[in-house]
N, C-alpha and C positions, 0 to 999 in steps of 0.2 A: 809269209809275207812280210814286206817291210815298208813304212811308210813314215813321213814326218808329222809331228804333231807339236803344238806350241803348248807350253805349260800357261794356260790361261790364270791359273789362282791356286793356291791352297786355302782350304777352310778347314780348320781343326786338323783331323787327321787324313782328310780326303784331299785327292790332288784331281783338277779337272781339267782335261786336255780338249783344245779344240783341233778337230782334223780338218785337213785342206780348206781352212778359213770358212767352215760353214758353221751354223748355229748349232750341230750334232756336237755332242760334251761325249766323252768317256771319263768316267769317275773311277779311280781307283785308290787302295791306300796311299798315303802319301810316304810310308816307309818302302813303297818301290821306286821311289824316284832316286834318281843318281844323286851323289851327295854333292851338294853346292848348288843345286838345281834352283833357280827363282823364276818367278814371273814372266813372262815373256820368251823365255828360253825355248829353241827349237830343238826337240827331242827325235830320237829315231824309236820308233816301235816296231818291235820283232816278234812275230807270232810265228810258232811252228808247231804241226801236228807231228808226235811220233809214235811210234809202236806202244810205248809206254802209257803215252796219252790215251791211245785207243783202248787199253786194258782200263783205265783209270773210267773212262767213259761207260763202258761196257758194265762195269760194277755198280758206277753211279744210277744207269736205268733200271738196272736188275734191283736195287736198294728202292729205287722211287716207286717201281712196278708192284714189289711187295707192299710198301706205305699204303697205296692205294686199295692193292686189294683188301688189307686191313681196315679201312675206312668205308668200303663198300659191304664188306661182310657185317659191319654193325649195324647196316640202317635194314 
């Protein structure tokens, strides 16, 4: 998925992006911004799900399930 976003502002180590001119905001670490990006710049946001991502997602789900099981056993 590719979409255009506006760099609304940078606060400390966070970048706040505006999507499609809506109040909806995306907050991400400012180090992910392209070099020289400044408030008001239009950026291209590119998201892609890959096979590697699927493996990571599966591992995270397994870890979360394990943690939940531990919590539930303590009660």
